[in-house]
C-alpha atoms as one frame of an Amber mdcrd trajectory, in Angstrom:
protein
   0.496 -13.615  -4.477   2.752 -12.910  -1.448   2.845 -13.236   2.288   4.354
 -10.271   4.073   5.056  -9.895   7.827   5.272  -6.641   9.595   7.542  -6.727
  12.695   9.702  -4.741  14.977  10.812  -7.965  16.801  10.940  -6.967  20.495
  10.353  -3.284  20.026   6.911  -1.706  20.614   5.452   1.604  19.470   7.336
   1.774  16.187   4.208   2.427  14.104   4.151  -1.108  12.712   0.356  -1.634
  12.797  -0.341   1.752  11.074   2.080   0.841   8.222   0.502  -2.617   7.924
  -2.991  -1.263   7.714  -2.234   1.692   5.388  -0.062  -0.289   2.933  -2.854
  -2.881   2.755  -5.541  -0.291   1.940  -3.295   1.379  -0.567  -2.518  -1.896
  -2.433  -3.488  -1.263  -6.049  -3.308  -4.737  -7.570  -5.835  -6.640  -5.418
  -7.134  -6.640  -1.848  -4.680  -7.501   0.903  -5.833  -9.624   3.991  -4.318
  -8.495   7.269  -3.787 -11.311   9.840  -3.754  -9.459  13.121  -1.670 -11.135
  15.844  -1.167  -7.952  17.741  -4.488  -6.079  17.967  -3.576  -2.704  16.572
  -4.921  -3.437  13.064  -8.210  -4.790  14.470  -8.589  -1.555  16.417  -7.906
   0.620  13.475 -10.491  -1.170  11.306 -13.071  -1.225  14.231 -13.261  -5.061
  14.525 -11.681  -5.680  17.898 -14.998  -7.209  19.246 -15.115  -9.867  16.409
 -14.071 -13.495  16.505 -10.754 -14.004  14.918  -7.400 -15.664  14.980  -7.633
 -16.817  18.658 -11.097 -18.415  18.026  -9.833 -20.108  14.916  -6.921 -21.435
  17.063  -9.396 -22.874  19.626 -11.679 -24.331  16.950 -14.684 -22.366  17.952
 -14.985 -20.647  14.505 -14.007 -21.576  10.926 -11.308 -19.549   9.210 -13.700
 -18.612   6.344 -16.163 -17.247   8.780 -13.800 -15.119  10.749 -12.272 -13.228
   7.714 -13.971  -9.791   7.250 -14.117  -7.459   4.357 -13.513  -3.797   5.297
 -13.996  -0.647   3.067 -13.107   2.704   4.381 -16.022   5.116   3.952 -14.727
   8.144   2.189 -16.108  11.710   2.159 -15.765  13.931  -0.825 -12.435  15.320
   0.187 -10.944  11.881   0.895 -12.518  10.411  -2.190 -10.773  13.214  -4.294
  -7.454  12.622  -2.583  -7.489   9.053  -3.629  -8.961   9.546  -7.057 -12.244
   7.862  -6.089 -10.579   4.590  -5.724 -12.009   2.059  -3.186  -9.802   1.695
  -0.061 -10.469  -1.767   1.113  -8.808  -4.731   2.793  -9.783  -7.987   4.339
  -8.778  -8.749   7.818  -8.680 -11.804  10.165  -8.950  -9.956  13.503  -7.052
 -10.703  16.613 -10.066 -12.112  18.331 -11.610 -11.815  21.731  -9.234 -14.211
  23.628  -5.615 -14.511  24.506  -3.192 -17.235  23.409   0.492 -18.003  23.716
   2.705 -16.632  20.972   3.896 -20.034  19.836   0.345 -21.084  19.293  -0.561
 -17.965  17.418   2.455 -18.435  15.200   1.277 -21.832  14.093  -2.277 -20.749
  13.290  -1.248 -17.521  11.637   1.179 -19.324   9.265  -1.569 -21.915   8.391
  -4.213 -19.151   7.834  -1.808 -17.136   5.754  -1.091 -20.117   3.405  -4.801
 -20.762   3.081  -5.789 -17.190   2.363  -2.831 -16.671   0.086  -4.607 -18.841
  -2.466  -6.687 -15.931  -3.307  -5.232 -12.867  -1.803  -1.951 -11.221  -0.719
  -1.352 -11.429   3.075  -0.014  -9.015   5.540   0.830 -10.547   9.031   0.776
  -7.853  11.789   3.006  -9.387  14.516   3.234  -8.324  18.153   6.535  -7.444
  19.947   8.085 -10.635  21.086  11.227 -11.731  22.890  11.185 -15.434  22.719
  11.644 -16.148  19.062   8.157 -17.463  18.800   7.386 -15.876  15.415  10.809
 -16.377  13.823   9.614 -19.595  12.169   7.001 -17.508  10.240   9.483 -14.957
   9.277  11.981 -17.374   7.692   9.264 -19.112   5.564   7.253 -16.320   4.016
   8.003 -14.105   1.041   9.146 -10.976   2.718   9.510  -9.212   6.079   8.842
  -5.479   6.639  11.052  -4.546   9.555   9.868  -1.247  11.111  12.398   0.859
  12.824  12.444   4.255  14.303  15.418   6.697  13.689  16.940   6.449  17.089
  20.020   4.392  18.150  18.159   2.027  20.497  15.531   1.063  17.863  18.091
   0.489  15.079  20.345  -1.603  17.359  17.393  -3.686  18.636  16.831  -4.639
  14.882  20.368  -5.221  13.579  21.528  -7.085  16.696  18.401  -9.193  17.107
  19.556 -12.796  17.999  17.140 -14.448  15.679  18.068 -12.383  12.515  20.448
 -14.941  11.252  17.676 -17.644  11.004  15.486 -15.169   9.084  18.274 -14.136
   6.664  19.012 -17.859   5.972  15.323 -18.523   5.250  13.489 -17.706   1.942
  12.107 -14.392   3.048  13.548 -11.081   1.820  13.887  -8.231   4.354  12.558
  -4.838   3.830  13.776  -2.376   6.405  11.505   0.696   6.964  12.640   3.672
   8.802   9.530   5.215  10.140   8.823   8.657  11.651  11.884  10.367  10.242
  11.676  14.062  11.133  14.864  15.542   9.585  17.592  14.647   7.118  19.923
  13.606   9.873  19.200   9.810   9.419  22.063   8.790   7.038  23.830   6.714
   9.704  20.706   4.760  10.460  20.158   4.173   6.766  23.735   2.796   6.569
  23.201   0.448   9.365  19.987  -0.832   7.929  21.457  -1.402   4.478  23.061
  -4.557   5.792  19.542  -6.012   5.866  18.267  -4.576   2.617  17.286  -1.400
   0.794  15.664   0.911   3.380  12.465   2.884   2.632  11.992   6.115   4.511
   8.502   7.197   5.836   8.559  10.698   7.204   7.111  11.810  10.438   3.533
  12.994   9.952   1.177  14.448  12.587  -1.705  12.620  10.930  -0.565   9.372
  12.418  -1.609  10.740  15.879  -5.148   9.731  15.101  -4.228   6.110  14.731
  -5.743   3.577  15.534  -9.066   5.166  16.407  -9.634   7.430  13.372  -8.280
   5.727  10.287 -10.302   8.128   8.002  -8.662  11.137   9.737  -5.198   9.587
   9.293  -5.799   9.104   5.569  -7.301  12.568   5.128  -4.458  14.244   6.910
  -1.510  12.470   5.426   0.984  14.846   3.782   1.684  14.241   0.143   5.288
  13.021   0.810   4.083  10.564   3.464   1.366   9.259   1.171   3.928   8.725
  -1.633   6.186   6.873   0.764   3.377   4.625   1.820   2.379   4.014  -1.810
   5.931   2.935  -2.595   5.971   0.719   0.439   2.688  -0.949  -0.587   3.848
  -1.354  -4.208   7.199  -2.876  -3.192   5.595  -5.383  -0.872   2.499  -6.326
  -2.730   3.059  -5.512  -6.360   6.718  -6.236  -6.751   7.343  -2.756  -7.968
């Protein structure tokens, strides 16, 4: 079983939470538990109002009581698209309160280690500039770094000042080039190859429905996008 973190370091609006949720739902081996430190995964799975990681941090709820099981309800068309397979995941929501990043990092790593005894774990991290989550990234199994195909986004990743600490830790890095509209992305791939073997997720209008309409996203995904997401999920959570 593995622990994977989804991050864009200090960049926001890269599509990180959507990839975390969808790759967790598409995992074929066993359910994945999403630890939501950011809030986007909780909104997508409609559990924003539930107690979660911040309440676990403050001791007002036990970890075992805060983890929820989510199954996406599928109509006939969506069920056919996914071969009738259940689309489900567990989630530890962000929670109702706010907490400093350094405190969230500690409780997230503890929760991930506990949950990893019976499930794979996907940690959805917020954008951060203070290095507060770097300790998580250097200790877990792998880090999915979500990047958009533009110079600023790629530069923000490859020049991130904490990257050396992560590379020197035990985690492997999986760069993901998200929202690729055309074939003119070779230069970005070359830059990202210094971190690992990049996976390309094409731009898809269906993502516009995220996070409010996860079923609409799933139903509207183009076949090439769905195949890329399945590859991402397999590489992160099945070792394939």
